[in-house]
C-alpha positions, 0 to 999 in steps of 0.5 A: 710187307705181308700183314697177319691174316685175320682169323677170329675162329682159329682158337676154336679150330685148334680146340676142335682139332685137338678133340679130333686128334684125341678122338683118333689116337688118344691123349698120347697122340696130342701134341702141338704139332699134331693139332697144328697139322689137324687144324691146318694152322702154323705150329706157332698158332697152337702155342700162341693160343695154348702155351701148354698142352694142359691148357689145350686139354682144359679147353677141349675138356670144357667143350666136350663137357658141353655134350651131356649138358646139351642132352639135358637142355634139349629134354628139359625133364629134370626141371619138371617136378612131375617127371620121374627123376630116375627114369629121366636120368636113365633116359638122358644117360642112354641118349648121351651114350647112344649119340656119337660114341667117339665124343663120349669116349673122348670126354671120358678120356679127357676126364680120366686124364685129370688123374695124372694132370692136375690142371684138368681136375677143376674142369673134370670136377665141373661136370660133376658139380654142375650136374649135382647142382641141377639135381639138388633142385629135385633132391638133397645135395648128398643124394644128388652127388650119389646120383652123379657118381652112379651115372658116372660109374654106369657110363664108365662100365658101358664104355670100358666093357663094351656092353650095351647100355641097359636103361631099365637097370640104370632107372632101377639103380638110380631109383634106389638112391631117391627118396620114396616121394620123388615120383613113381618108382619101378621095380623093388 
């Protein structure tokens, strides 16, 4: 009698495979079967770990959300009160958009899928809430939410139009939302 193969990394491989599938063919190409094929696991494994595709997309979006968080953590400038917040946010956004483009596009595709898939909405909102909470340490909560919305809008414009990211423009627009006392400002 053959026993089950111990595979503690299988769930993670399935999530990674889902991200690759969506990265190549979009949400429309995501099925349990396509993910199982990509992860090289039996079909039953995908449905065992993720009963629905929404559950799988939640896991993939949660993992994709970590991309921007890693960029923020690697720089650490948001914590330093001496740092020009607008300049730091513009640089962080540029670093994130300048990274592996497929990952950024995938994150936004999953993020926007929340429009039609209510199960994704809480995870999509986590990104905004987490960044706003971090920014609220440097400004008030309303301004923090406005900064997040502006960053989101700039990223979407860059991704949808294919225009290059303009860090100077982002810094100027972000600076317009910040109180005068929050570090050096550029332009007027």
